[in-house]
N, C-alpha and C positions, 0 to 999 in steps of 0.2 A: 503492501497499499505504499503512497506518496501523494503528500502535502501541496493540493495544485497551489497555483499563483493566483487562484479566489482569495485564499486565506491570508488575504489584505491587508498592511500594517493600519487601514484601521476599524478593520473587525481586531486583529490582534491585540490593538490597543481597548478597545473595548471591552475587552473578555477580561482584559488584563488587571482592569478597576471591578471586573465584577466577576471574578473569577471564582462562586461560590457553584457556578454549574457544574464546575471539573467535581467531580468523586476521584481520590487520589487515595492509594493505600500506598504504602513503602516498602510494605512486603509482596504485591502482586504486582503492580503499579500500575500503568491507569485497566483501569476494567469500565470504568462505565461515563463517559461523555455528554448529557443532556445537556442541548442548546432548549429548550421548550422555555427557561425563564427569560431568558434575553431578548424572545422573540416580545415580550409585553415591554421594552425598554420603549424609550419617545423614540427615539432613534430607528424605532424597526422599519420602519419606509424602505429609509435608504439605505440599512445593512441586512434586508431580509433575506436577498437575493446571495447575496453573500455567505451568510450563514449556514444558507439551507443545504448549497453547494457543498460546505467545509464539511456539516454532518452529514452528509453523501459519501462522501472519502473515508471521512471516518470511521464511519459503519462499517468498511471493507475492511478495517482490522477486525480481527477475530478473538477473542473474549482472551487469548492464550499470549498477544500480541504482547502485554506487559509483561509475561514469565519472560518471551521467544527473546523481548529486547537485555532480562538481567542477563538467563543465560551468555547472553551475546558476548556482554559485557567483563562477564565471569572468564570464559573461553579466551578472549582478547588476552583480557592480564597474565592467562596461561599459559599465551603465544609460542612462548619460546620452542616451544620441544615439542611441538603440533609438526606434523605432517602440511605442505601443497596443498591437500585437497579441503582439509579444517581451517587454514587460511584459509582458503577463499571461502567457505562455508560463512565461516568469523568476520571477514571482512563487509560478505552478502548482509550478514544479520546484522552489524554494526551498521552497513550505514542505510539498511530500511530502518533501527535505534533512533540513527540521526534525523531523519528524516524528519518521524513522529517525531523527537523530541523537541527540533528545528519547530513547528508548527505547536506544540502543547506546553513545552518552559516558557515561549515568549507572553501566554499570560497565564502561567496555575500560583499562584501566592498562597500560600498558607501563612491564615490569620485565624485567631481566639477572636467569637468572640466577646464580651464579654459575659459571664450568664445574667437574666435576669433575677429577683430577689423569693421571688413570685408569689409577691403580693402586691395589688394594685398600686399600692404607690414604690416602688421599686427608681431609685434614684440616679440619677445622669453623673453621681457621684461613686458610682459603687466600686468604676475600676480600681480608683483613690483607694477609698472607702479602704480594698482589700489586701491594694500593697502595704496600705498600714498596716490592717490587720496582722499578716505576714512577716513583719518586722521587729524585733524584737523591741520588748520594753520594759520599760527601765521598771527596775522594782520601786523605786521613789515615787512615781509615778502611779502605779498601779495602784498603791498599797493609799494613795490620797485621792485616789477617788471610786476607788472602793469603799474610800467609807466615806466621800459624799455621795455616792450615789443609792450603796447596799451594794452586795455580788449581783446579782439576778440583775438588774441593768445596766454597770459596769461592762457586766459577759455579753450585752447587749450592743451597747453602744460602743465600746471598746474603739474599734477603729473608728466613729467618727469622733472620737475626742484625739486624736490623731490628727483630724484633718485641721492645713494651714487657718481656714475661716474662722474655728472655736475657739484656736489657741489667740488666735488676736483680739477676737470677741472678748475673755475672758482679759487679757493684756488692758482692754481701752475700756472694761468697768472699772481695772482698778487703779488704774491712771484716773479717774474721773472718777472714783472715791475719796484721792486725795486733796481736792477741791468744790469737792462736794460733795451733801447727803444722798448716797445711792440708798436706795431700798430697795429688797427689803433688807438687815444685814447680811452681811457672809454669809455668817456660819450658817443663812433656813433660804438661800436661793434653791442648793435643791432638797429643800425638808418633804419638795410631795412625794422624790420618789423615794427617801427615804421612810419615807411614813405606808405607803405602798409600793410593796413591789414588786415588778412586773409579771412574776407569778401568783399573786392575789388578786390583781385587778378583771372588778366584775363593772364597774359603774366606770368612765372616766369622763368629765363636766370639761368645758376647756370655757376656757377667763381669756380674756384681752392679756392687760400688762396688771404687776400687782397693785395695789393704793399708793398713793402719791404724799401725804403727808404724814407728820409724825407715829410711831407707832403701832399702825396696823396692818403694814403688812408682815406674813411670816410666809412666804412660800405656798403658801395651798389660796388654790384662787380664792377668792368671796369671804374668805375668813377671815379673821381679827384676832387676834389672843384674850384671853376676858382680861376685862378690866376699862375692855375701850367697848364703846356702843354701836353695834351692829350699823352700819352701814343703810341705806336705802334701796337697794340691791336686794343685799339679804335678807331685808324684811320681809318685804312681796315674798321670797324663796317659801322662809315660815307664813308665811300666810299661805302659799297654792299646795302647800306642804299639808297647812292646817293646824300647826302649835306658835307654841310663842313662845319667845329661852328671851332672856338675863343675858345669854352670851353671846358672842357667832366667834366663836372657835367650834370648829368643821373637825376638829383632828378626832373625834369618834368616827365619822363616814370613814376618813383614811383609813382606818383598824378593820373596819365592814370588806377594806377591798372598792371603795371609791376613791379615783383618781385626781384628784384636784391641779390640772396643768394650766400653768399663765401660757397663752400665747408667747409673751414674754417673759423673762425669769428677774429683771431691774428693770431698775425706774432713777431719775433725780427727783427729787426732793420740787414737789410744786405741779411739775412735767411732765403730765400725762404723756405716754406714746414718746417717750426725750429717748427713749435706746432702742428702737422699732426698728434702726439701720445696724447695731452693734454684729447681727446675724444668728439675733436669737430661734428669730423666726425660722428660721431653714433646720437649725439645730430641732427646736420643737420638731417644721414637719418630721425629721427623722424618728422623734419616737411615737409621733403617732404612725409612722409607718410599723416601725417594731412593733405598736398594739396590732397593729391589720395585720401581719405577721404570726406575728408569734402564737396572740391568740387566742381564741373561737369564741363568738357568742357574745360579745360583750358587747355592753352596752353605751354608748356615747350620747350623750345631752349637749345639743348643739347649740347656742340659744346668739341669736345675732348673724345680722350676715357674717360677722366677719369668722365666726365662731363654723360657721356652716364654711365660709369658701375655703377654711384649714380640716376640712374636715370632706372636703369632694372628692380625693380619693377611696373613699373606704368603702370595703369591699363590702354593698348593703348585701348579698347573699351569704356570707362568714358572719356578719355584726346585724346588730338589732343599734338604727341610726334615728333619736329621734327631735328634730327641731321645734324650732318655736321662736316669737320675740327674746332679745335681752329683755331681764328684768327690771332696767333701769328702769325710773319712773318715764321719762321720757317716751317708750316705750313698754311699760306696763299694760297698754291692750293687746297686746300681739304673744304675752307670756300669761297673763293669771288665765286659768281652766283651762292649762295646755295638759296637763293628770302627768306629765313625767313623772313624778316621782311615785303614784299608786303603777304607771302601767310601767316603768324600770323593776319594783316591787312582786306585780304579775308575772313579765316574765320568768324574773328568779327560780318565785316556787313552782311554775312553770314546768321547772326541768329539774327539779324539785330540790332548787337550792335556800338556804337560806334569805329570809325577807330582809336590806334595809333599817335599822332601828333609824329612820330621818331626823324624829327629834330626839335633843341634843339633849345627853344628862348637864343638870345643875348643877 
């Protein structure tokens, strides 16, 4: 079989760029060439005649041509003691191999696609994350973040913590703390992760950013420490639950598997959303990706357009997503009556799990 002149440079270059049509085995040589995907290319009208002609030529090659070419190369390397007849046969085989390889090697590129992580939230940074995960981890780094996040979250997010955007984010927040008041306190920034380990997550509530007034933010969305008057949004949540409380500390929720995640984990005093460009949003997107991928049947409570946009990639056939307006007084009419707390418990009870005790211990 020979590769005729119809395999033009244009076709070879096109195949070079889109060489996944070639299926190649290093053990048995070229086994099959499927050019069908190439016929769907935008330039198929111009290239179709040449491609079809090349396909006809290649079809003349028997399934064992690849093996024959390999055998010819081996025989050639041992040709010092061979007879003239063997040399002639080897030369013919080598010539045939060279012609085939000239046509094929021009566009065979072995490349690996980055594997998707299996969830709907696969990120564009997966290749870099995989490389970071494969790199040796400094023991001090590991000890620090395992303490900050807890072992389960650290294991799931280790590669993300090594990303340059995340280390830059931490550096920017640390630098700002030297000149401004930043909330929550440094030791509470990752409080939500320590309070609700990944393998204990049943319900996820997504907030926006921490409270920006003194003594309010504690690293759990919507929650304030005991002794601090519950903010209006939290009061509206209590009304929807049908209970009242003298405090707004939601720690008891986290202990039952309610993950209270803010989209942004820090804020400057008196400046809501001031840290929206720090890199937190990307990090918490990855957190939701992890929950989406690593858990099943998780109940997401997404209140307001910002939270709903953040949850767009959640697999709705794998998890339960309940949406309503934000409990802020500005949008209370879109929140009241949503019955999300009751509906979440109904889902848990239906599958034999304990419901969340939404009423806070006093």
